N, C-alpha and C positions, 0 to 999 in steps of 0.2 A: 134453550142453549145447550150446546154440546159440551159436556164437562167430563174430565177424568175423575174417577172416584177418589183419587189421591193415593190409591194403592199402587205398588209397583206393577206395571203391566207385564203380562207374560209375553215373552218375545216370540214373534211368529214370522213366517214367510208366506206371502201371497204368491202362489206359484202361477197365477194367471190373471192378469188385468189388462184390459184393452185401453191403455192410456193414450194411444194415438187417436182415439175417437174424437171427432170434432166437438162433442159436448163439453169436453174439458177445456176447450177454448171458447165456450159460450155459444157455439153454433148448434142449433137444434132444427133439424129438417130444413136446412138451408137458410134459417133465420137467426140473426145475431141477437141473443137474449141478454148477454152480459159479457164482460171482458174475460180473458183467460184467467182461470183460478186454479190451475194445476198445482202451483206451489202450495196454495192453501190446502188442497187435497192431500198432498204429500206430507205436509206438516201434521194434519189430523191423523193420518195413518201412523206416523212416527209416535205421536202422543199416545195412541191406543195400542202400542206394542208391535206394530208391523215394522220389522227391521230390514227386510229385503222384499223386493217386488220384481217379478219377472213379467216384462211387457210382451204381450202376444203379438206376433206378426201374422197377418192374414193373407198377404200377397207380397209381391216384390216391393212395391212402394211402401207399404206399412212396415215391412221388415227393415227397410232402410231408415224409416222414421223412428222405429223403436230403438234401433241401435244408436242413432244420433241422440235420442232422448236419454238413453242410459249413460251416454258420455257427458251430456251437458248438465244434467241435474245432479250435482254432487254438493254435499254440505253436511255439517254436523247435525243439523236439525231435520234432515231428510233421510228416508230409507235408502239403502243401496239399491240401485236399479240395474237389472240385467234384461236380456231380451232373447226372443226366439226368431228363427227364420223359416218361413214355409208358406204354403198356399192352402187356405181353407177349402174344403171340398166344394162349397157352393161358388167358389171363385176360380176353379180349375180351368174354366174356359179361357181365362186370361193367357194361358200358355199358347193359345192358337188365335186369339182375337186380333182383329185389325191387321191381318196378314203377318202376324209375328212368327218368327221361327222358334218353335218350342225348345230346340236345343240352345238357342241363344238366350232365351228367357231363363232356362235352367242354369246356364253358365253364369248369368248375373246373380242368381240366387246363391250359387256355390261361392262366388267371389265375396258376397256379403258375409256368408257363413265363415269363411276362412279368415277374413279380416277381423270380424267381430270376435272370433275365438282367440285370435292372436292378441287382441286388446283385452281379453279376459271378460268380455261382456255378453257375447252370444253363448248361451248355455244349453240350448236344445233346438231340435228341428221340429217345426210345426207352426201353426196349428194345421195338421193334416189328418185326413181320414175319409170317412164316408158319411153323407147326410141324405137319407132317402125321404126325409120329411119335406125337403125343399128342392125337389127336382126341377121346379120351374126356373131356378137360377142356374142350374148346371145338370145336364142329363147324367144318368147312371154310368154309361160307357166312358164318358170323359172323366168322371170322378174316379172310376176304377183305374183308368190308364195312368192318371197323374198322381194318385195315391201311391201306386206301385213305384212310380218314377222317383218319388221323394225319399224312398229308402236308400237311394244312391247317395243322397246328401248325408244321411246318417252314417252310411258305410265309409264314405271318404273322410268325414270329419271325426268319426267315432263319438258323436254327440248323441245323447238320449233323445227320445221322441215325445212330443206333446201331441196327443192323439184325440181325434174327434170321432164319435160314433153315435149316429142317430138312426134308429129303426133299420139297422143294417147288420145286425149282429152275426148272421151266418157268413155273409161275405166278408165282413170285417175280421172275424176270427180266422177265417180261412187264409186271408191275405197276411195277417200277422203270423200265423203258423208257418206259412210258406217262406216268409222273409225273416223269421225270428233270429237267425244267426247273423243278420246283416247289421243289426244295431244293438248296442250294449244293454239298454234298458229303456223304460218309458212310462208314461202315465196316461191313462184314459181320463181326460179332464171332464168336468161337469157331468159326472156319471149319474144317470137316472134310470138305468136298466133294472132288471129283476135279479133275484138271488141266483138263479140258474146261470144267467149271463155273467154275473160277477164271478162265480166260481170257475167258469170257463177261462176268464181273463187271468185270474190268479194262477190257474194251472199253466197258462202261457208265460208265467213269471212277469206279469204286467202289474202296475200299481193302479189302484182304483182311487180316484180322488182328484186332487188338484195338482197343478203342475209342480215341477221341481222333481227332477229325477234323483232318486236317492238310493243309498245302499245301506242295508241293515244286517247286523249280526253275520257278516260274511256272505250274505245272499243278495243277489241283484236280479232285477227283472222289472215287471210292469206294476205300476201303482194305480189306484183309483182316486180321482180328484172329486171332492165333494164341495158343492156350493149351495146357494139358495134353491136352485132348480133340482137339487138332489134331495130336498127336504119338503117337497110339496105334499105328498100323500102319506097315509099310514103305511102303505106298502113300501114306499121309498124309505121310511124310517126303519122298517124291519130289515130292509136290505143293508142300510148303513150300519145298523147294529151288528150285522153278520160279517161285515168286511173285517178281515184280520187287521188289527191296529198297525202292524208293521207294513201293510200294503195300502194304507190310507193317507191321503194328503188333503190339505184344505186350500181353497181359493175363493175369490169373489167373482171372477169373470166380469168385473166392473167395466162399463156402466150397466151391465145386464145382471140377471140372476140374483136379484135381491130376495131376502126372505120377507114375504108379504103376509099381511094379517090373515089371508085365506089359506096359507100353507099350514100343514099339520105341524111342522117344526116350529112355527111362530110361538107356540105356547111356552117354549123353553127360553125364549128371549126375555130377559129380566128387565132390561132398560131400553126404552125407545126414545131417541132424541128427535127434536123438532126438525121439520123440513119445510121449505118454502118454494114457491114456484120459481122457475128459472129467471123470469124477468124481475124478480124481487130478491136478487142474490144477497145473502147475508153471510158474512164470514163465520158467524157462530152457529149456522144451521147447515144441514144438508140440502141439496137441491132435490125437490120432490120428483120421484120417479127415476132418479139417477143413482145407481149404486156406486160405492167408493171402497177402496181398500180398507178404510178404517172399520168397515162392518165385518171384517174377517173375525172379529171377536164374537159376533153373533153365530157364525158357523161353528166356531170352536165351542161356544156355550151349548149349542144344540146337541152336538155330538157327545160332549162330555156328560151332559144331563141324561141323554137317551141311553148311553152305555154305562152310566154310573162309573165312569173311568176316573182314575186318578190323574188330575191335571198335570202333575209333574212327570208322569209317564207319557201321557198323550202328546205333550209338546216338550221340546228341549228346555231344560231349566238352567238356572245360573250354576247349578252343581255340575253341569257339563254333560248331562245325559243327551246323547245325540240321536234324535229321531229323524230329523230332516237334514239332508245335505244337498248342496248344489254342485253340479258338475262344472268345473272350470278348467282353464288351461293349466298345464304343469307350471309354466313360468309364473302365472298370476298366483297360483296356489303357493308355490315355494316362497314367493315374495311376501305373501300376506298371511299364510296359514301355517306353513311348515309341516303339513301332514299330507301324506298321500299313500295310497295302497292299491296296487295293481291297476293303476290308471283311473280309479274312481277317487276323486279328491273330496275329502270331507270338509264341510264348512260348519263350524260351530256357530250357533246363533249369536253368541256374544263375541265373535271374532271381529277383526278390523276390516274384513273384506267389504267393499262397497261403500265405505264411508268417505 
């Protein structure tokens, strides 16, 4: 059974979770295994300290669903939900598929961005980038073309970018360098590169880690997002240890990227809860093989243990230390937060936004 230790949970933000995935409605590989349990997933996340979740959009359809989900699921017992708008590199062929007009597809993306930003829910552009490990889904030329195109979304809306980079570091860094003045800041999510690549991204003022574009100590740029896939090997752990804390964010990338028993980072996980197969859904257990936002505490524990970091510094505390901020619209910020600085609006973890 999944239980809270009774201690007050450290409040966290999951900067990237794919909550529009069919598995949260009980659909696995086209087969219905159980009824939708998304509300239960969100309650668990809240119980274990996840105060905000950014739902990742992977194409136009998902971006619309993510925005709708962020508007529908509100409640005192649930985390505040936000969303992104963009097209994943492996799905960039959708700009041109079935005789579609790429400009029309882009215009629809932009419309979702603008409306969602006005409502205070769309907080980043993405997931976009390059993925050379899965060229069977979308060729390199198409990925390059529409990755570059999506900088226009960020430029028009002045939203940060939620970035994807797989085995494409030279091309990725070159495109970022070329377009760096077109977007305010961003995060390279699910970072699993080496130390050399990490340092290049930090030099480009990007954040390494999980989603949620943030500003620290008067400096803004790119962050690195860290999840279970960032903690697989001993080399991964060395890289995570070297990421400047002010450039690091955490995420789950649920339902993917869980920390598995075979991962080098698993030894730092102190508590493992029960899981059951999807066709034996139990509200007191996780679904076997399906990651959830509540496991963000695992990622946090691994990083804190590996770096011997002070938890109150690594994550925002009740004392008001601000390590993570979410970029939201000026109107939404003034109504709920009352703080803003040079267009980057800071969200304290214990604020009322998203409730």
